[in-house]
Structure formats: C-alpha cells, structure tokens
C-alpha positions in Angstrom: 75.8 46.2 59.3 78.4 45.7 62.0 77.6 44.1 65.3 78.5 46.0 68.4 80.6 44.0 70.8 78.7 42.8 73.8 79.7 44.4 77.1 81.6 42.2 79.5 79.5 40.2 82.0 81.6 41.2 85.0 82.3 44.8 86.0 85.8 46.2 86.4 87.1 46.2 89.9 87.3 50.0 90.1 83.7 50.4 88.8 82.4 47.7 91.2 84.1 49.3 94.2 82.9 52.7 93.3 79.3 51.5 93.1 79.5 49.6 96.4 81.0 52.7 98.2 78.2 54.8 96.8 75.6 52.2 98.0 77.2 52.3 101.5 77.1 56.1 101.6 73.4 55.9 100.7 72.7 53.6 103.7 74.4 55.8 106.3 71.3 57.9 107.0 69.2 54.7 107.5 71.9 53.3 109.8 71.9 56.6 111.8 68.1 56.6 112.2 68.2 53.0 113.4 71.0 53.6 115.9 69.5 56.8 117.2 66.2 55.0 117.8 68.0 52.4 120.0 67.7 54.3 123.3 63.9 54.1 123.0 64.2 50.3 123.7 66.6 50.6 126.6 65.5 49.7 130.2 68.3 50.6 132.6 66.9 50.9 136.0 64.3 49.1 138.1 61.4 51.3 136.9 62.2 50.5 133.3 63.2 54.1 132.4 66.2 55.1 130.4 68.6 57.4 132.2 69.2 60.6 130.3 72.9 60.6 130.8 73.5 57.3 129.2 71.1 58.1 126.3 72.9 61.4 125.6 76.3 59.8 125.7 75.1 57.1 123.3 73.5 59.7 120.9 76.6 61.8 120.7 78.8 58.7 120.3 76.6 57.6 117.4 76.8 61.1 116.0 80.6 61.0 116.1 80.7 57.5 114.6 78.5 58.6 111.7 80.7 61.6 111.0 83.8 59.3 111.0 82.0 56.8 108.8 80.9 59.5 106.3 84.5 60.9 106.2 85.9 57.5 105.4 83.4 56.8 102.7 83.9 60.3 101.3 87.7 59.6 101.1 87.1 56.3 99.4 84.8 57.9 96.9 87.5 60.5 96.1 90.3 57.9 95.9 88.6 55.6 93.4 88.9 56.9 89.9 85.5 57.8 88.4 84.6 56.0 85.3 82.4 57.6 82.7 79.7 55.0 81.8 77.6 55.6 78.7 74.5 53.4 78.7 74.0 51.8 75.4 70.6 51.0 74.2 69.9 47.9 72.2 68.5 49.1 69.0 
C-alpha cells in the first residue's frame, strides 16, 4: 500500500488569485444593490427630500461603475490560467 502524498498547505499563486477574482465577481451584485439603495438615505434640501436629478445621476454613475468593474474582473478571469482541480477524497 502506497501512501498518497499530502497536498501542499498553501495554494499556488495562480489558483489563489483565480479564486479571489471569482469571489470578487460574486460580490458585485451585492455591492450594486447596496450602492443603488444609497439615494434612499439622502436628504438634500430643507424638506429632507432627495432631488430626482442628483439621484438619477448617481444611479447611472453607479451603473457605469459596475459595468466597468465587471469588465475588469472578467478580463482578470480570462488572463489567469485556469487550473483543473480534482478533489481527492480521503479513503
């Protein structure tokens, strides 16, 4: 009976970066929801109401920023070489 070598404790840099980029991509919708909810907490004028113009500019600015962030993360995911990981079970 031969013993299988134990996997290394630390992940390779490429694999670690690939996982972190994927984690960041999964959090983009949550970030977008939080940022889009921010105008609800604004109080711009004396009556405490948010002006529509500033809210719309903010919403479209966040939308453009989210598109840019998604494009950057997508490019990073393509540039990092994908590693095939086969999960080994301890039998």
